[in-house]
Phi, psi and omega in degrees: 000321175298324179294318176302316181295319180296319179294315180299324182294339179288334182071008183276139175230086189292347181297322173049036176080001183301320184263356181273061182218174176270129178235102184311134187296323183298324178282329172301318181294320177301312182294316181299319179292326178296313180297316180304314179294320180298323181293342177110006177290127185274106182283356170280341179243015182194181181205165177232128179227182182250138175210178181282346180215130180296139175200169176233132176213183179154185184244339184189174175300344179268358183211087183240123188243126180247152170225160172215179176227147186244146172215129180297338182264359182224089181301317188282340184300305181292317184298309182287336170297317179296313182296319178300308181292332174299322177301316175298315184296321178296323175297311181298318179289341180269356180293154185294113183297324182295341180256012181303139180085357178244161178303324180300330183278003181266176176283160187286310183198166177294325178296317177294321177300314180293333178298325181289317180290320182289325178297310181294319182294312190262306186286335173258300188295333179256014181273157178295317179300323178302314182280341171301324179277317192265341181302316178302324179291321178292322178296326178294328179277331182231064185295324181291321183280322191235002187304328183255006183277132178271165188301307186296316175299323179293316179300318178295322182297317183283352177247016180300133178267116182204121179306137184218169184281323193260122183303311187292348178251009182285151176287169185296328187280321181271348188306314186292342174291327173298320181290319178303313180303311182294319181297316180296320178292323177296318177302318179296321178297320183287318183273357175091359181281347178236129174267153179304321181293343179278342192303312183303315182291316180296320178303308183298319181296318184283329172299318178295319183290314187276323188241349178075019178230152182232123182298138178281343181200170184291332180298325177260011178239243189294339183262009187289333180256152182274350195299309184294324184293339178251014171089014182272068176279131183090008182276321191301324178301339179298334179292318177290320174302319179300320177298319181291312177302315184302314182297320182289318177296317183294321177300318179291320180299319180293332177287321185271345181239082180304135179076021182303312184286338171293323175296317178300320180295341176260005180077023180254115184244358186296328180297312179292318180300314181292325176297315178294319177304315187283315188273334187237306189292315191294340182283352181056233180248034180281351177232154165280164182301315181295325178293319181297316180300314179296319182294318184280319188251346181078012182214160174289159175299133178213180181262352190297313182295321181293314181292324177296320178298310181296314182298318180294311184292308186277339171297320178288316183296322184255006177053050178280159178294000000 
């Protein structure tokens, strides 16, 4: 929250209208599928479709199904939805096939699963080296909208910190406030201090308090996520845990893979994918989450790597002290 306040105090809005344009959906889909394949998702063992909410599902490493949603007015929504779900999909495709159908062949936890999606979406997909490679390709598809946009303004635009209504479209800095709101309401539902009928009003009040925005309707408020309606109470904290795991894993990957971001700048992702396959995916469920973190990074799960990542990236973008 202090970082959000420091950024807000600058008054800077680096997007400068770059993304406030129409981007035809058919060309968004072409670009998204290209990125998905480049990241290493095997479309012979999986597929990408459209739904009202991005998700990853499937039956085995040989059948992994991703979805995203498109809007002509939101270029980044579908793309980062695809990259996020690709992280989940790469984990599922990397699980040990020989242990398929057994507990050992499954993923470790929802938090570890989210670490994979958040790492690919944010630390790779929202990085400057990633767009050093992909911006020219995106400009070729959208020459009228982006033909004259330079790399640094575009990178700043896709990382603009701005409180918003929708969790899955939130920036990295405000994202965890969405999780805090949901977690507190879930605690109230479980201990009896919150009734289901109270949720719409409490949701709107806390969105206003934490993020300074108020939903105009329930679709963009309390009903925006599918989790509660299908009984996933206690799920949302896994997203914040995923952010913490992701930062710690990524910090370790950069130590063990010299020149990792130089590879990203050339559109080469196989090094990181194989490192994740080897260090995280292949063990299936042979470790607990806490054991895996210690084994991979040599330390307990903490907030230090995540906060250092945010402070470094957004300190530079917003020219903070």
